[in-house]
N, C-alpha and C positions, 0 to 999 in steps of 0.2 A: 264563602269566597265571594269578593265583590269583582265584577266584571266591568271595566271602564269602557266607555264608548270610544271608538276610533276617531281620531281628529286629523285634520290637515292644517299645517301652520304656514301661513304666508305673512312674513314680517310680524306685525303686532296682532294680526287677525288669526283667530283659531276657529276652524269650522268643523262641525261633526260631519262625518261621511254619511250618516243616517241621522236626520233630525231627531231630537230628543223630545218625547211627549211629556209635558209637565202638568197638564190637566186635559181630561177627556170628558165630553158630555156634560159640561157645566151648565147649570140652569139658574143660578143665584140671581135674585132680584134686588139684592143689596150689595155694596161693595164688598168683595171677597178676596182674601189674600191668596196668592199662588206662590209657594216657596220655590225659588229657583236655585237654592244653595247646593243642591246635589248636582246640578247641571252647569252652574256658573261659579267660578272662583270669586272670592271676595275682592280680589284685586282687579277684576275686570272693570273697565271703564263704561263700556257699552254692551248691550246684548241684542243679537239679531234674532227676532222671533217671527214665526208664522202664525198668523191669526186666521181662524176658521170659525165662522158663525153660521149656523144653519137653523132655519125656522120652518116648521111644518104646520099647515093649516088643517083644521078638522072638517067635519061634514058641513058646517054652516056656511062657509064662504071664506073670503080673504081676510088677511090680517097683516099687521106690521109690528116690528119690534127692532130696537137697536142694541147692538152689543158694544160695550165700551171697554176699552183697555185703558187702565189708569196706572200711572207710575207712582203716585201717592194716592191715599184714599180721597175720593171726591174731586179729583182733578183728571178730567178726561183728556187723554193724550192721543188716542186713536179711536175710531168709531166705524162700525160697519152696520148699514141700514139693510134689514131684510124685509122685503115687501112681497107678499103672496097674494096674487089677484083673484084666486078662486079656491074652491074646496079641494082638499086632499092634494095639495101641491107644496113643493119645497122651494125655498129661496136661500142662497148661500152668498156669503161675502168672504173672500179669501185674499189675504195680501201679506207681504213681508215688510216688517218695519223694524228699524233699529231704535232702541230705547236706552236711556241712561240706566246704568246699574246703581239702584238705590237700596242698599241693605239686602241685596239678592232677593228682592220681592217685587211683584207686580200685582195689580188688582184688576178685577173684572167685575161687570154686572150686566144684566139685561134690563132695558127700559121699554116697556110696552107702549106703543102709540095707539094701537087698535087691537086689543087683546081678546075681544069676544070669542073669536074662533081659533085661537092658538091651540095646537094639539101638542107641540113639543118644541123646545129651545135646546140647542146643543152648542156649546162653546168649547173649542179645542185650541190649545196653544202648544206650539212646538218651539224649542230653542234650536236655532240653526248654527249659532256660533257666538263669538264674543271677542272683544278687543282688549288687549293687555296694554299697560302703560309703557 
């Protein structure tokens, strides 16, 4: 049995009552595809997503890394810089952004600026809704 998430429709906009998680704890260092086809219909013009990037430092000290959201491979559409000033700390970047729906896919990657003391990278993306024609 397939259970479809509940939605609220306002004109051409469709919103999920609970945002849909499409990737959790991603740590890819190369452009990696995220399939949105099960959360976004092919006819959708745009997709509203919630971007959550978290970086944790290890015992040695601070670190920094950027999480990129790409609408096509190697084209950075949104960026969240995580900078951790000291050892055993966490930095997070969270925001909501509307992206064009291109083949029901989006891409992400981490790019390290100061990687020596990185303990963990976590990239999470939620679909909040979409726009129909």
